[in-house]
C-alpha positions as CSV (number, residue, x, y, z in Angstrom):
1,M,0.0,0.0,0.0
2,N,1.2,3.5,-0.8
3,Y,0.7,5.4,2.4
4,K,0.7,8.8,0.7
5,H,-2.4,7.7,-1.2
6,L,-4.0,6.7,2.2
7,L,-3.0,10.1,3.6
8,Y,-4.8,11.9,0.8
9,F,-7.9,9.8,1.2
10,W,-7.8,10.4,5.0
11,A,-7.5,14.1,4.6
12,V,-10.5,14.3,2.2
13,A,-12.6,12.3,4.6
14,K,-11.4,14.4,7.6
15,H,-11.8,17.8,6.0
16,G,-15.0,17.1,4.1
17,G,-13.9,17.5,0.5
18,V,-11.1,17.5,-2.0
19,V,-10.6,21.3,-2.1
20,K,-10.2,21.7,1.6
21,A,-7.9,18.7,1.8
22,A,-5.8,20.1,-1.0
23,E,-5.5,23.4,0.9
24,H,-4.5,21.6,4.1
25,L,-1.8,19.5,2.3
26,H,-0.7,22.3,0.0
27,V,-1.2,20.3,-3.2
28,T,-3.6,20.7,-6.1
29,P,-7.1,19.1,-6.0
30,Q,-6.2,17.2,-9.2
31,T,-3.3,15.6,-7.3
32,I,-5.6,14.5,-4.5
33,S,-8.2,13.1,-6.9
34,G,-5.6,11.1,-8.8
35,Q,-4.0,9.6,-5.6
36,I,-7.4,8.5,-4.3
37,Q,-8.2,6.9,-7.6
38,L,-5.0,4.9,-7.4
39,L,-5.9,3.9,-3.8
40,E,-9.4,2.7,-5.0
41,E,-7.7,0.7,-7.7
42,H,-5.4,-0.9,-5.1
43,F,-8.4,-1.9,-2.9
44,G,-10.7,-2.8,-5.8
45,R,-13.4,-0.8,-4.0
46,E,-14.9,2.7,-4.3
47,L,-14.2,4.7,-1.2
48,F,-16.4,7.7,-2.0
49,H,-19.7,8.3,-3.8
50,K,-21.2,11.6,-4.8
51,S,-24.2,12.9,-3.0
52,G,-25.2,16.1,-4.8
53,R,-22.1,18.2,-4.8
54,A,-20.6,16.5,-1.7
55,L,-18.6,13.3,-1.3
56,E,-19.7,10.7,1.1
57,L,-17.8,7.6,2.3
58,T,-19.0,4.2,1.1
59,D,-19.1,1.3,3.5
60,A,-15.6,0.4,2.3
61,G,-14.6,4.0,2.8
62,Q,-15.9,4.0,6.3
63,L,-13.8,0.9,7.1
64,A,-10.7,2.4,5.5
65,F,-11.2,5.7,7.3
66,S,-11.4,4.0,10.7
67,Y,-8.0,2.3,10.1
68,A,-6.5,5.4,8.6
69,E,-7.5,7.4,11.8
70,D,-5.6,4.9,13.9
71,I,-2.6,4.9,11.6
72,F,-2.1,8.7,11.4
73,T,-3.0,9.2,15.1
74,L,-0.4,6.7,16.1
75,G,2.1,8.3,13.7
76,S,1.5,11.7,15.3
77,E,2.0,10.2,18.7
78,L,5.2,8.6,17.6
79,D,6.5,11.9,16.4
80,Q,5.7,13.5,19.8
81,V,7.1,10.7,21.9
82,V,10.4,10.6,20.0
83,R,10.9,14.4,20.2
84,Q,10.1,14.7,23.9
85,P,13.0,15.1,26.4
86,R,14.7,11.9,27.5
87,G,13.1,10.3,30.6
88,A,9.8,12.1,30.2
89,A,6.8,9.8,30.9
90,R,4.7,8.7,28.0
91,P,1.0,9.5,28.7
92,L,-1.2,6.4,28.9
93,E,-3.8,6.5,26.1
94,L,-7.5,6.2,27.1
95,R,-9.7,5.5,24.1
96,V,-13.3,6.5,24.9
97,G,-16.4,5.8,22.8
98,I,-19.3,8.2,23.6
99,A,-22.8,7.1,22.6
100,D,-24.4,9.9,20.7
101,A,-27.4,9.9,23.1
102,V,-25.2,11.0,26.0
103,P,-25.5,14.7,26.7
104,K,-22.3,16.5,25.8
105,M,-22.1,18.3,29.2
106,V,-22.4,15.0,31.0
107,A,-19.7,13.5,28.9
108,C,-17.4,16.4,29.7
109,R,-18.0,16.0,33.4
110,L,-17.4,12.3,33.2
111,L,-14.1,12.8,31.4
112,E,-12.7,15.4,33.7
113,P,-11.0,13.0,36.1
114,A,-9.0,11.4,33.3
115,L,-7.8,14.9,32.2
116,Q,-7.1,16.4,35.7
117,G,-5.9,13.5,37.8
118,E,-2.4,12.6,38.9
119,Q,-2.1,10.0,36.2
120,A,-1.4,11.6,32.8
121,F,-3.8,10.3,30.1
122,K,-4.1,11.1,26.5
123,V,-7.9,10.9,25.9
124,V,-9.0,9.9,22.4
125,C,-12.8,10.2,22.0
126,R,-15.1,8.7,19.3
127,E,-18.8,9.6,19.2
128,W,-21.0,7.1,17.3
129,K,-24.1,5.0,17.6
130,L,-24.0,2.5,20.5
131,D,-23.9,-0.6,18.4
132,S,-21.0,0.7,16.3
133,L,-19.1,1.6,19.4
134,L,-19.7,-1.8,20.9
135,A,-18.2,-3.4,17.8
136,E,-15.1,-1.3,18.3
137,L,-15.0,-2.3,22.0
138,A,-15.2,-6.0,21.0
139,V,-12.0,-5.8,19.0
140,H,-10.3,-3.6,21.7
141,R,-10.0,-0.5,19.5
142,I,-11.5,1.5,22.4
143,D,-11.3,1.0,26.2
144,L,-14.8,1.9,27.3
145,V,-18.1,3.2,26.1
146,L,-20.1,5.9,27.9
147,S,-23.8,5.2,27.4
148,D,-27.3,6.0,28.7
149,T,-28.2,2.3,28.5
150,P,-26.6,-0.9,29.8
151,L,-25.2,-3.4,27.3
152,P,-28.2,-4.5,25.2
153,S,-29.2,-8.2,25.6
154,G,-28.7,-10.5,22.7
155,L,-25.5,-9.0,21.4
156,S,-22.5,-11.3,20.9
157,V,-20.2,-8.9,22.6
158,H,-18.2,-10.0,25.6
159,A,-18.5,-6.9,27.7
160,F,-19.9,-5.7,31.0
161,S,-22.1,-2.8,32.1
162,H,-21.0,-0.7,35.1
163,R,-23.7,1.7,36.3
164,L,-22.3,5.2,37.1
165,G,-25.5,6.6,38.5
166,G,-28.7,8.3,37.6
167,S,-30.3,11.8,37.7
168,A,-33.8,13.1,37.9
169,V,-34.8,15.0,34.8
170,G,-35.6,18.7,34.8
171,F,-37.9,20.5,32.3
172,Y,-36.6,23.9,31.2
173,A,-37.7,26.9,29.2
174,V,-36.5,30.3,28.4
175,P,-38.3,33.0,30.6
176,A,-40.4,34.4,27.7
177,L,-41.9,30.9,27.1
178,A,-42.1,30.0,30.8
179,D,-44.2,33.2,31.4
180,R,-46.8,32.0,28.8
181,L,-47.4,28.6,30.4
182,E,-50.5,28.0,32.5
183,G,-50.7,26.1,35.8
184,E,-48.2,24.4,38.0
185,F,-45.7,21.8,36.9
186,P,-46.3,19.2,35.4
187,A,-49.8,20.4,34.3
188,C,-48.2,23.4,32.6
189,L,-46.7,20.9,30.0
190,N,-50.2,20.2,28.6
191,G,-50.5,21.7,25.1
192,A,-47.1,23.5,25.5
193,P,-44.5,23.4,22.8
194,M,-41.8,20.7,23.6
195,L,-38.6,19.5,22.0
196,V,-38.1,15.9,22.8
197,P,-35.3,13.3,22.3
198,G,-35.6,10.7,19.5
199,A,-38.2,8.0,20.0
200,D,-35.6,5.3,19.5
201,S,-33.4,6.7,22.3
202,A,-33.6,5.4,25.9
203,M,-34.8,8.7,27.2
204,G,-37.3,9.1,24.4
205,G,-39.0,5.9,25.4
206,R,-39.0,6.8,29.1
207,L,-40.4,10.3,28.4
208,A,-43.3,8.8,26.4
209,Q,-44.2,6.5,29.3
210,W,-43.9,9.3,31.8
211,L,-46.2,11.6,29.9
212,S,-48.7,8.8,29.5
213,K,-48.5,8.0,33.2
214,H,-49.3,11.6,34.2
215,K,-51.9,12.0,31.4
216,L,-49.9,14.9,29.8
217,R,-50.1,15.8,26.1
218,P,-47.6,18.5,25.2
219,H,-47.4,19.8,21.6
220,V,-44.2,18.1,20.2
221,V,-42.7,20.6,17.8
222,G,-39.5,18.7,17.2
223,E,-37.8,15.3,17.8
224,F,-34.0,15.2,17.9
225,D,-31.2,12.6,18.2
226,D,-28.7,15.4,18.8
227,G,-29.2,16.6,22.4
228,A,-27.0,19.7,21.9
229,L,-29.1,20.8,18.9
230,L,-32.3,20.2,20.9
231,K,-31.1,22.5,23.7
232,A,-29.9,25.1,21.3
233,L,-33.4,25.3,19.8
234,G,-34.8,25.5,23.4
235,H,-32.4,28.4,24.1
236,Q,-34.0,30.2,21.1
237,G,-37.4,29.7,22.6
238,H,-38.8,27.1,20.3
239,G,-40.0,24.8,23.1
240,I,-39.6,23.2,26.5
241,F,-36.6,20.9,26.8
242,M,-35.2,18.4,29.2
243,A,-31.8,17.9,30.9
244,P,-30.5,15.9,33.8
245,M,-30.7,17.7,37.1
246,V,-27.0,17.1,37.7
247,L,-26.4,19.7,35.0
248,H,-28.9,22.2,36.4
249,D,-26.4,25.1,37.0
250,E,-24.8,24.6,33.6
251,V,-28.1,24.5,31.8
252,C,-29.5,27.6,33.4
253,R,-26.2,29.5,32.7
254,Q,-25.5,28.3,29.2
255,Y,-29.0,28.3,27.8
256,E,-30.4,31.2,29.9
257,A,-33.3,28.9,30.9
258,T,-35.5,28.6,34.0
259,L,-36.5,25.3,35.7
260,L,-40.2,24.6,35.3
261,G,-40.0,21.5,37.5
262,Q,-38.2,18.2,38.0
263,A,-39.6,14.7,37.5
264,S,-38.2,12.6,40.4
265,D,-39.8,9.6,38.8
266,L,-38.1,10.1,35.4
267,I,-34.5,9.1,35.7
268,E,-31.7,9.4,33.1
269,E,-29.1,6.8,33.8
270,F,-25.5,6.5,32.7
271,Y,-23.1,3.5,32.3
272,V,-19.6,2.6,31.5
273,I,-19.4,-0.5,29.3
274,S,-16.0,-2.2,29.2
275,V,-14.6,-5.7,28.5
276,E,-13.5,-5.9,32.1
277,R,-15.9,-7.5,34.7
278,R,-13.8,-5.8,37.4
279,I,-12.4,-2.5,36.3
280,T,-8.6,-2.4,36.3
281,H,-7.7,0.2,33.6
282,P,-6.7,3.3,35.7
283,G,-8.5,5.7,33.3
284,V,-11.8,3.7,33.4
285,A,-11.4,3.4,37.2
286,A,-10.9,7.2,37.6
287,I,-14.0,8.0,35.6
288,T,-16.1,5.4,37.4
289,Q,-15.0,6.4,40.9
290,A,-15.4,10.1,40.3
291,A,-18.9,9.6,38.9
292,R,-20.1,7.4,41.7
293,E,-18.6,9.5,44.5
294,G,-19.2,12.9,43.0
295,L,-21.4,13.7,40.0
296,F,-24.2,11.2,40.7
297,T,-24.0,11.0,44.5
298,A,-27.1,13.0,45.2
299,W,-29.1,10.9,42.7
300,R,-27.9,7.4,43.5
301,Q,-30.8,5.0,43.3
């Protein structure tokens, strides 16, 4: 394999197009296109297909990109390690998969112990669908998965779920919207505009059951897999949104929102999934211990 061809392919996938990759690598777009064509001939597979004016990775392209990511990340690490002063400690790598349903602010809080502790870790994060991350975990390409659900049953993945904790869910709205609502919580949700998590997500299913239990029928104006986008739209006043109460201060500050009320019987849970029955990896242990003794202490069920 010609690794220059692989580098050009990786740059196109990384930067989102031939022109941007060419600018980054200081070569012409024609050079990039020619090198990728040679790589496709080597593999005997197309790596990209056109979607309108954009390029999208094929299934073979996705597979090649995941390996290219590892190759060039390791190459960059090699360069840094060889250049560092003699005797300097090499940071231990902690490869984390974050299920896309996990709120970004929760993920940040969970990762803090690995970034601030006495042990030096180089944290490498991948965000993806849970099933894809579990496939990566199974072949030891990541060390742990942060998820809002335990390991699904029926999967042929030899892994174990470690519950970090849970948090009651709060319902928030910007003041202008909150002032228009009628009644006390949770009755004020009836008929009110609401932004909800995707129906296929764990919290989406729990929310539907909770609303049915309390005989509430909000006006759902949007359903989102991306929690950050959902909250951003809530910040713009498009609807009521939810967040774990462990993030109450951050939500009020970042999204300038007010708490309508909290549902103590609607719990959002978080897990570490690893291949270890008993956690021994120091990075995984640091995250797990800090979450159980700090972040989720008040909401431990």
